[in-house]
C-alpha positions as CSV (number, residue, x, y, z in Angstrom):
1,M,-159.0,37.0,12.8
2,A,-160.4,36.8,16.4
3,K,-160.0,39.7,18.8
4,G,-158.0,39.3,22.1
5,L,-159.5,38.7,25.5
6,N,-158.7,40.7,28.5
7,K,-160.9,39.5,31.3
8,V,-160.1,39.0,35.1
9,M,-162.4,37.2,37.6
10,L,-161.3,37.3,41.3
11,I,-162.8,36.2,44.6
12,G,-160.8,37.5,47.6
13,H,-161.0,39.8,50.5
14,L,-160.6,43.6,50.6
15,G,-157.2,44.7,52.0
16,N,-158.3,48.3,52.8
17,D,-161.4,50.4,52.7
18,P,-162.1,51.8,49.3
19,E,-160.7,55.2,48.7
20,R,-163.0,57.6,46.8
21,R,-161.9,60.5,44.6
22,E,-163.4,62.6,41.8
23,T,-161.7,63.5,38.6
24,A,-161.5,67.1,37.4
25,S,-164.5,66.3,35.2
26,G,-166.5,65.1,38.3
27,Q,-166.4,61.4,37.6
28,T,-166.2,59.2,40.7
29,V,-163.2,56.7,41.0
30,V,-162.6,54.3,43.8
31,N,-159.4,52.4,44.6
32,F,-158.8,49.4,46.8
33,T,-156.8,46.2,47.1
34,V,-158.1,42.6,47.0
35,A,-156.1,39.7,48.4
36,T,-156.4,36.2,46.9
37,S,-154.7,33.2,48.4
38,E,-153.8,29.7,47.2
39,N,-152.6,26.7,49.1
40,F,-150.0,24.3,47.8
41,K,-147.5,21.7,49.0
42,D,-143.9,22.6,48.7
43,S,-141.2,20.0,47.7
44,S,-141.0,18.8,51.3
45,G,-144.8,18.1,51.4
46,N,-145.6,21.0,53.8
47,L,-148.7,22.9,53.1
48,Q,-147.9,26.6,52.1
49,E,-150.1,29.5,51.4
50,R,-149.3,32.2,48.9
51,T,-151.2,35.4,48.9
52,E,-151.4,37.7,45.9
53,W,-152.5,41.4,46.1
54,H,-154.5,43.0,43.4
55,R,-155.1,46.8,42.8
56,I,-158.7,47.5,41.9
57,V,-160.0,50.6,40.2
58,V,-163.7,51.3,39.9
59,W,-165.4,54.1,38.0
60,G,-168.8,55.8,38.0
61,R,-172.0,54.5,39.8
62,L,-170.3,51.2,40.6
63,A,-167.5,53.1,42.4
64,E,-170.1,54.8,44.5
65,I,-171.7,51.5,45.4
66,C,-168.3,50.0,46.3
67,H,-167.4,53.0,48.5
68,Q,-170.7,52.8,50.3
69,Y,-170.9,49.1,51.0
70,L,-167.3,47.6,50.9
71,K,-165.1,47.6,53.9
72,K,-161.8,46.1,54.8
73,G,-162.0,42.2,55.2
74,R,-165.2,41.9,53.1
75,Q,-165.2,38.9,50.7
76,V,-166.0,40.1,47.1
77,Y,-166.2,38.9,43.6
78,I,-164.6,41.2,41.1
79,E,-164.8,41.1,37.3
80,G,-162.9,43.4,35.0
81,R,-160.0,43.8,32.8
82,L,-156.2,44.3,33.2
83,Q,-154.8,47.7,32.5
84,T,-151.2,48.9,32.9
85,R,-150.5,52.6,33.5
86,S,-147.2,54.3,33.2
87,W,-145.7,57.7,34.4
88,D,-142.5,59.4,34.9
89,D,-141.4,59.6,38.5
90,S,-140.7,63.3,39.3
91,K,-138.1,62.4,42.0
92,S,-136.1,59.8,40.2
93,G,-136.9,60.6,36.5
94,E,-137.6,56.9,36.0
95,K,-140.5,55.5,34.1
96,K,-143.0,53.7,36.5
97,Y,-145.6,51.1,35.8
98,A,-148.7,49.9,37.6
99,T,-150.9,47.0,36.6
100,E,-154.5,47.3,37.8
101,I,-157.8,45.7,37.3
102,V,-160.4,48.1,36.1
103,C,-163.6,46.6,37.7
104,T,-166.7,46.2,35.6
105,D,-168.7,44.1,37.9
106,M,-168.7,43.4,41.6
107,Q,-170.6,41.1,43.9
108,M,-170.5,41.1,47.6
109,L,-170.0,37.7,49.1
110,G,-170.3,36.3,52.5
111,S,-172.3,38.1,55.3
112,G,-172.1,41.7,56.4
113,R,-170.3,40.4,59.4
114,D,-167.3,39.6,57.2
115,S,-166.4,43.2,56.9
116,G,-164.6,45.4,59.4
117,G,-163.0,42.5,61.3
118,G,-159.8,42.4,59.4
119,M,-158.8,39.4,57.3
120,S,-159.7,36.6,59.9
121,E,-161.1,33.3,58.8
122,P,-164.8,33.0,59.0
123,S,-166.2,31.6,62.2
124,Y,-168.0,28.3,61.9
125,G,-170.4,29.6,64.6
126,Q,-172.0,32.1,62.2
127,E,-175.4,31.3,60.8
128,R,-175.3,29.5,57.5
129,P,-178.2,29.2,55.1
130,S,-179.8,25.8,55.6
131,Y,-180.2,23.4,52.6
132,Q,-183.6,23.7,51.3
133,P,-184.4,21.1,48.7
134,R,-186.2,22.3,45.5
135,Q,-189.8,21.1,45.2
136,Q,-190.0,18.0,42.9
137,R,-190.9,18.9,39.3
138,P,-193.9,17.2,37.8
139,E,-193.3,14.3,35.5
140,P,-194.3,15.3,31.9
141,S,-196.3,12.0,31.7
142,S,-198.0,12.0,35.0
143,G,-198.7,15.7,35.5
144,G,-198.4,15.2,39.3
145,F,-195.6,15.5,41.8
146,D,-193.4,12.8,43.1
147,T,-195.2,11.2,46.0
148,R,-192.6,8.9,47.2
149,P,-192.4,8.7,51.0
150,S,-189.5,10.7,52.6
151,S,-187.1,8.6,54.6
152,G,-186.2,11.7,56.8
153,S,-182.7,11.9,55.5
154,M,-181.4,14.3,52.9
155,P,-183.4,14.1,49.7
156,E,-181.7,12.8,46.5
157,M,-180.5,15.7,44.5
158,E,-181.7,16.2,40.9
159,K,-179.3,16.9,38.2
160,D,-180.5,20.6,38.1
161,D,-179.6,21.0,41.8
162,L,-175.8,20.3,41.3
163,P,-173.8,23.5,41.7
164,F,-171.7,22.8,38.5
């Protein structure tokens, strides 16, 4: 029988600066939230936006990296697993639950300018990387490069250049 799969992949923006702590054993742990948004049309045809907030927990060396480089508003890719913790509330005596994403991989997205400015939309005036076509690959039969003249417009994309 196959094992289960517990995997989460998110792309969103940090809702707060990472908070760093150390456990009694000296292990580093960092907590922060990530907001993800989706757009949809309601029954009246109006465009709506729904934001979901995710609690992120990061351990060890990756936690130190997150604490050092991530700031509120920064766009980030998070990969990890879901984990639910439970505890007894000392005030009410009730059992409380929290579902978190234990991060195992993190990639910073966007530019460094995305951080620190809150959750604003990116400015279209920011520098964007320009499209640089890949050099033509040699044909296996000819051994040379494609020497067709360029028309000055955007080059045709090869199958390997497609992002999907």
